[in-house]
Residue, then its C-alpha position, 0 to 999 in steps of 0.5 A: m631374480w630371487t625372492r626370500a620366500f624361494i631361497k628359503e623354501k629350498a633350505r628348507n627342504v634341505l634341513r628337513t633331510n640332514y637336519w642335524k649334521s648342518f646344525l654340527v657345521s653351524f656350531i662349527i662354523l660360528i666357532a671358526l668365526t669367534g674373533y672375526n667382527n663382520p660388520r654385518t652381522n656383529l650388533n655389539y660392533n660399535t666404530a666410535n666410541n666416544n663417550h668412554s668412562f674412564i676411572s683412573l686406577n691411582i683411587f684403587p690399592p696397588f694389589v687390586v691394580t696389580t690384578f687387573d693388569k694381570i686380568s688385562f694380560f690374560l685377557a689380551s692373550a687369550a684374544f691374540f691366541i683366538l685371533i691366531l686361532r681364526v687364521i690357521a684353523g678358522y678359515m678352513l672350516e669356515v670353507g669347507g662348511r660352506k663347501f658342506f652347505i653347497k653341496t646338501a643344497e645341490n643334494d648331493g651329499s652331507d658329507l662332514n669330510y668336508l670339513g677337512y676340504c681346506f686343509k689339503k697342501d694345495r688349498y692350505l695357503n690360497v684360501l688361509f691368504t684370500m680370508l686374511i685378505r678379504d678380512i683386512f679389507t672389510i676391517l679397513w672399509t669398516l673404520l673409515l665408516i660403518i656403512p662402508g664397513i657393512i656395504k663392503s662386509y656384502a659385496y666380500n660375502m661370497v668369497p668363502y663359497i667361491l672358494a668352496d668351488n675353487p681353493t686356489l682360485d687367485y685371491k683377487r680374482a675371488i675377491d672380485l668374482s664375489i663383488k660381481m656376483t653380489d652387485g645389485h643384490k646387497w640391498n637385497m641380501f640385508v633385509l634377509d638378514l632382517s628377515f631372519l630377526g625374528w627368529y632370533i629374537l625368539g633364539f634370545l628367550a629361550l636363553i640365548v641357547g635357541t640362536l644355535f639352531v637359528h644357524p643350520y638355517v641362515d647358513s642353508t639359504y646363504a648355500q641357496l642364494y650362492l647358487i642362483l648368483r653363481q648361475n646368474a655369474i656363468d649365464e651373464g659371462i663373468t665366469t664360467k664352470e670351469e673356473l669353479n671346477l664344476e660338472y653340474s646342470n643348472i639345478y633351477e632350470 
């Protein structure tokens, strides 16, 4: 069983050698995640807005109503554009970013070219489809109730890491493997997220910009966690090194 202290210490040791590259990749991942409301991490998420206060637009002059309609159309168009970018490019950057952090966690270099890892023809469509299905499943569970949505977001958390290892893995297998990897670990992962709360509060106190410097720590820590869950899955016969395209020895042995 892993501990928060262990994987966070490993993450800090990795960051000491390539912090600024990690910062850049984390920033790109953060941008790539724009438009994805993960109930696990989005503190502003609201499942049931039952207390809306509606104000009739009829009380405003016509030019105000027209301006409001134009602004609404612009915002809706911008949101749609961001969503499309999230699907066609954001997924690739997210999985490529996870690949970067996996490799740094394995002490196997810190090549920024990993960000383009999934844009190759034989990887692109499968990564896009698998990540899209993951997001749809998460949203559907969240629409049911917020708690199941949070639980499922943890269950699907390792999908981009699995795709980083094998971007051609079938979507059903990638999702199923993530569920099995995180089985029995979801509560500890939730507590792990809470352990970063103090850092985020400090970041907000530093004019919000400070939160950007927390993300490399979080991303590096989760890469360390993935290495452990991946090794557990191999040891338990849930997957194989061949399925995940691995040629390595257990770095924790």
